[in-house]
N, C-alpha and C positions, 0 to 999 in steps of 0.2 A: 344701800343696794337696793332696799324697798322701791326705789322712786325709780328707778334706771328701768330705762325702754326695755322693751320684751327683748329684742333681741341682743342688748344689752347681759341681761339677768342667762339667757339660755347661750350666749357665748363662755359665760362663769360658770354654767352646769356642767359643760362640753371639756372643761380643762381637766387634763391626765391628773386624780391624786396624788401621785408623784410629785409635781409641781407645786402645792400646795403647803403651804405652814400658818401651822396657826401659831398667833402672836399670845400669850398672856398680859393682860396689865398686871403690871407692878406698880412698886412706887415711885419708881422713877419718874416712869409715864406719867400717873397724877402729877407727882411736882411740877413738870415742863407743862403737861397741859392749865395747871392752875396758873403758870406765869402767864401765858397767854393772855389769860380773862384778864390776871390783873395788871395788865401793862396793855389792857383795855385794846387786842389786834381784834376783838370780836365781841361781843357780851358775853353774861354768864349765858344764855340760854342755846350758847353755840360749843358750851363744853365738852358732850359728844365727840362734835365736828375738832374741836382744841385735841382729846383723848386718842383719835385717829389719827392725826398730823404729830404725835407726841411717839405713838406709838412707834410710827413708819423713820423716826425723828433718832430714838431711841434703839431701836432694832436696824438701824442703818441700810435700810432699802435705796436701794438703787433711784427708783421715780415712784413718787405716789399717782397714783391716776385716778382723778375724780371728776365726777358733774356736777360736783356742789360750786357753781362757778360765786353765788355773793359769798359763803363765809372759806372757801376754799382757793378755789384755783379761779384767782384775782389779783395782779400786779399788786396790791397794796396790802392785800391781809401775806400773800408768799414774802414781801420783806421785811412786815412785821416780825412772822414769825420764825424766818432765820436769821433776824436781830436777835431773838432772844436765843436761838438755839444757839449761833456763835457766839455770847458772851456766857453761855450755861456748858461751855467746851464741846458743843456736838458741833455734827457739820450742819453745811446747808445742806437744805432739802431740794429735791428738784421735783416740782409740784405742776401736771401737767394735766391736760381735757384729753379724754381718748382721742378724740380729732388729731392731734397731736402726734398720737403716739403708733393708730393700727396704719396700716397703708390699708391704701383703696385700687384694688385693678379695676383696669374699666373692661 
């Protein structure tokens, strides 16, 4: 979120607090994140990204929306994450860019 465009930051600041949920990082999330690294979906420097994906997976979010096209919103990476998710008895995770989710009116 730190590198997101200002309009994106503002959008999330305006979300009603009752629509937000805090997710705590636990051992299941860390174990899954380490599997992504171990199986070389991404390199070790992307561990924080892996924790983000693992947290979404373990908490069964509907869709992970992200601007990170290099390490997250990338068809090859998505296939890698989901391959590990399925082999680890988790569901596939839908990963999309904001442009695929937010409708724009003319």
